[in-house]
C-alpha positions as CSV (number, residue, x, y, z in Angstrom):
1,P,-22.3,20.7,4.2
2,P,-21.0,22.2,1.4
3,P,-18.0,24.3,1.9
4,P,-18.1,27.7,2.1
5,P,-18.2,30.5,-0.8
6,P,-15.2,31.3,-1.5
7,P,-13.6,34.9,0.5
8,P,-14.4,38.3,-1.6
9,R,-11.5,38.9,-4.7
10,D,-10.8,39.1,-8.0
11,A,-12.2,36.2,-10.7
12,S,-8.5,35.3,-11.4
13,A,-8.3,34.8,-7.3
14,S,-11.8,32.8,-7.1
15,F,-11.3,31.1,-10.2
16,E,-8.6,29.7,-8.2
17,V,-9.8,29.0,-5.0
18,L,-13.3,27.1,-7.2
19,C,-10.9,24.5,-8.5
20,A,-9.2,23.5,-6.0
21,R,-12.0,22.8,-4.0
22,G,-13.1,20.9,-7.6
23,D,-15.3,22.9,-8.7
24,F,-15.0,23.6,-12.1
25,A,-18.4,24.0,-13.4
26,G,-18.6,27.2,-10.9
27,A,-15.4,27.9,-12.2
28,A,-16.6,28.3,-15.8
29,R,-19.5,29.8,-15.3
30,L,-17.7,32.4,-13.0
31,L,-15.3,33.6,-15.9
32,A,-17.9,33.1,-18.4
33,T,-19.9,36.1,-16.1
34,E,-17.1,38.1,-15.0
35,D,-14.1,38.2,-16.9
36,A,-14.6,37.9,-21.5
37,S,-11.3,38.1,-22.1
38,S,-9.4,35.6,-24.5
39,D,-7.2,34.8,-21.9
40,A,-10.2,33.6,-19.6
41,S,-12.2,32.2,-22.3
42,S,-9.2,29.1,-22.8
43,R,-8.9,28.5,-18.9
44,R,-12.9,28.4,-19.4
45,A,-12.6,25.8,-21.5
46,R,-10.3,24.1,-19.5
47,A,-12.7,23.9,-16.8
48,E,-15.4,22.9,-18.9
49,N,-13.3,20.0,-19.9
50,A,-11.6,19.2,-15.9
51,A,-15.2,18.9,-14.8
52,A,-15.8,16.2,-17.1
53,D,-13.0,14.1,-16.5
54,K,-13.7,14.8,-12.7
55,D,-17.4,13.5,-13.3
56,R,-15.8,10.0,-14.8
57,G,-13.6,9.2,-12.0
58,D,-16.0,9.9,-9.6
59,A,-18.3,7.2,-11.4
60,A,-15.7,5.5,-12.2
61,F,-14.9,5.6,-8.3
62,K,-18.9,4.7,-7.2
63,A,-18.8,1.9,-9.6
64,G,-15.1,0.3,-8.7
65,D,-13.1,1.0,-11.2
66,F,-10.5,2.3,-9.5
67,A,-8.4,2.0,-12.4
68,G,-10.8,4.3,-14.4
69,A,-11.1,6.5,-11.7
70,F,-7.4,7.1,-11.2
71,A,-6.9,7.4,-15.1
72,A,-9.7,10.2,-15.2
73,Y,-8.5,12.1,-12.2
74,D,-4.7,11.8,-13.6
75,A,-6.4,13.3,-17.1
76,C,-7.6,16.1,-15.3
77,L,-5.0,17.3,-12.9
78,A,-2.9,17.5,-17.0
79,R,-5.1,19.8,-17.8
80,S,-2.5,23.0,-15.5
81,L,-5.7,24.1,-13.4
82,P,-4.9,22.7,-9.1
83,S,-7.5,21.5,-7.2
84,S,-6.4,19.6,-4.2
85,A,-9.8,17.3,-4.5
86,V,-8.6,15.6,-7.1
87,L,-5.2,15.2,-6.3
88,R,-7.5,13.8,-2.7
89,N,-9.7,11.3,-4.8
90,R,-6.7,10.4,-7.2
91,A,-4.8,9.8,-3.7
92,A,-7.4,7.9,-2.7
93,A,-7.5,5.6,-6.4
94,R,-3.9,4.5,-5.7
95,E,-5.2,3.3,-1.8
96,R,-6.9,1.3,-3.8
97,L,-4.7,0.0,-6.8
98,G,-1.9,-0.4,-3.9
99,H,0.4,1.9,-5.5
100,D,3.8,3.3,-3.9
101,P,2.6,4.7,-0.1
102,L,5.2,7.6,-1.6
103,E,3.1,8.2,-4.8
104,V,0.1,8.1,-2.2
105,D,2.0,10.3,0.8
106,A,3.1,13.2,-2.9
107,D,-0.9,13.1,-3.6
108,C,-2.0,14.2,-0.1
109,S,0.6,16.0,0.7
110,A,0.6,18.7,-2.8
111,A,-3.2,18.8,-1.9
112,L,-2.5,19.8,2.0
113,E,0.4,23.0,0.0
114,L,-2.5,24.1,-2.3
115,D,-4.9,24.4,-0.1
116,E,-2.4,26.1,3.4
117,R,-1.4,28.6,0.0
118,L,-4.8,29.6,-0.6
119,G,-6.1,30.1,2.8
120,E,-7.7,26.9,2.4
121,P,-8.8,24.7,5.6
122,A,-6.5,21.8,6.2
123,S,-8.1,18.8,5.3
124,H,-8.9,15.5,6.6
125,K,-9.0,12.3,4.3
126,A,-6.2,14.3,3.2
127,L,-4.3,14.4,6.4
128,S,-5.9,10.6,6.9
129,R,-4.6,9.3,3.6
130,R,-1.2,11.0,4.1
131,A,-1.0,9.2,8.1
132,D,-2.0,6.2,6.7
133,A,1.0,6.0,4.1
134,R,3.5,6.7,5.9
135,R,2.7,4.4,8.6
136,R,3.5,1.5,5.7
137,L,6.4,3.8,5.0
138,G,7.7,3.1,8.8
139,R,7.5,7.1,8.9
140,F,5.2,6.2,12.4
141,G,6.4,9.7,14.5
142,E,5.1,11.6,11.1
143,A,2.1,9.2,10.2
144,R,1.0,10.3,14.3
145,Q,1.2,14.0,13.9
146,D,-1.3,13.8,10.9
147,L,-3.7,11.8,12.8
148,T,-3.7,14.5,15.0
149,A,-3.8,16.9,13.0
150,A,-6.9,15.5,11.1
151,R,-9.0,15.4,14.0
152,A,-8.3,18.5,14.5
153,A,-10.4,18.9,11.4
154,L,-12.2,16.6,11.9
155,G,-13.2,18.7,15.1
156,D,-16.8,17.1,15.8
157,A,-18.2,16.5,12.1
158,A,-20.5,12.9,12.5
159,G,-19.2,10.2,9.8
160,G,-17.2,7.7,9.5
161,W,-14.0,9.3,9.8
162,H,-14.1,9.1,13.4
163,K,-13.7,5.4,12.4
164,R,-11.2,5.5,10.2
165,L,-8.4,7.6,12.0
166,D,-9.0,4.7,15.1
167,Q,-7.9,2.0,12.6
168,I,-5.5,4.0,11.5
169,E,-3.7,4.2,14.9
170,A,-4.5,0.3,15.7
171,L,-1.6,-0.1,12.5
172,I,0.8,2.5,13.4
173,G,0.1,0.7,17.2
174,A,0.7,-3.0,15.8
175,D,2.8,-1.7,13.1
176,E,5.3,-0.5,15.8
177,K,5.4,-3.5,17.8
178,K,6.5,-5.2,14.8
179,Q,8.9,-3.5,13.8
180,T,10.4,-3.2,17.8
181,A,10.4,-6.7,18.1
182,T,13.1,-9.3,18.6
183,P,14.0,-10.8,16.7
184,P,14.6,-15.3,16.9
185,A,18.0,-16.9,18.0
186,K,19.3,-18.1,15.3
187,A,19.6,-21.8,14.6
188,K,23.3,-23.2,15.7
189,P,25.4,-25.1,12.9
190,K,24.9,-28.8,13.0
191,T,28.6,-30.6,13.7
192,T,28.5,-34.1,12.3
193,T,27.3,-36.4,9.0
194,T,24.1,-37.0,10.0
195,T,21.3,-34.1,10.8
196,T,18.1,-35.3,9.4
197,L,17.3,-34.3,6.0
198,G,13.5,-33.9,7.7
199,D,14.9,-30.8,10.1
200,D,14.7,-26.9,8.6
201,D,18.2,-26.6,9.1
202,A,19.3,-29.2,6.5
203,T,18.0,-28.0,3.5
204,P,20.9,-25.0,2.4
205,N,19.8,-22.9,0.3
206,G,16.3,-23.8,0.1
207,V,16.5,-27.0,-0.4
208,A,13.7,-29.3,-0.7
209,D,14.4,-32.5,2.1
210,D,13.8,-34.8,-0.8
211,A,16.8,-33.5,-2.7
212,V,19.3,-35.7,-1.3
213,T,23.2,-33.8,-2.5
214,P,25.9,-36.3,-3.1
215,T,27.6,-35.0,-0.1
216,D,24.5,-36.4,2.4
217,V,24.7,-39.7,0.6
218,V,28.5,-40.0,1.5
219,G,28.1,-38.8,5.0
220,A,25.7,-40.8,5.6
221,E,27.4,-44.5,4.1
222,S,29.0,-44.6,7.4
223,G,25.7,-45.3,9.1
224,A,23.2,-45.1,7.2
225,G,24.3,-47.5,4.5
226,K,25.6,-50.2,7.2
227,K,22.9,-50.1,8.7
228,K,20.5,-51.0,6.0
229,R,22.6,-53.8,4.8
230,R,22.0,-55.0,8.3
231,K,18.6,-55.1,8.0
232,K,18.7,-56.1,4.7
233,K,21.0,-59.8,5.9
234,K,17.9,-60.2,8.3
235,K,14.9,-60.3,6.1
236,T,13.4,-63.6,5.5
237,S,11.0,-65.3,3.1
238,A,8.3,-62.1,3.6
239,G,10.6,-60.3,0.5
240,K,13.1,-58.0,-0.4
241,A,11.5,-54.3,1.0
242,S,9.9,-52.2,-1.0
243,A,11.7,-48.9,-2.5
244,D,8.8,-47.0,-1.1
245,D,10.7,-48.7,2.5
246,A,14.1,-48.3,1.4
247,E,13.1,-43.8,0.5
248,E,11.5,-44.0,4.0
249,E,15.1,-45.3,5.4
250,D,16.6,-42.9,4.2
251,G,15.4,-40.2,4.5
252,E,15.0,-40.6,8.9
253,E,18.4,-41.4,9.0
254,G,20.3,-39.7,6.7
């Protein structure tokens, strides 16, 4: 349902509330009928341009052009007409674009602070998006507080937001488990010089298994080298070992 009309107040205050709600066209009409000052004319023009920016952003968002939506919402907010609705929409675009969760948090917090200042109800959308941003930042306690507030703001309203809140809560629980999980024990360092190169802990600094270093060859000479020479002496008329066989022996023995 559409938001309730702003409570009776002077034209300037009503203009501010309408802009906060994202109703820039309504704000422009208000000034056109209630305030004929030159300053009002300037604000009316900015409101009309902001309305065009928001409409462009909404259309881009629905079309999946999240970069275009972000640019349009950014332009709208640059017109110095604070709007919690546009801040929430920019936060949603940031989410889709993979922006830093701190930026999503900042937009949602600014929207909530503006609504509080104007006596508007807290938005479950801003709270839920901030909860998810704080989850990604590892601030699980704050994220749960936002979820609780979002559920209270949402009430019994129908739609998919209850499901979204449940999903965020499940993600918080999963992330908490990952954070508190006991890290796997580190492998004990090898003490001999005949460690198999195929072992994970035999590849220091990420060196590939087949990149045998000079020290590996030297360390293996007493074992692998002698064994290879014995094998060569035992060769029959079947011929010498191929190069591939020799490399395989190095991999197994070195």
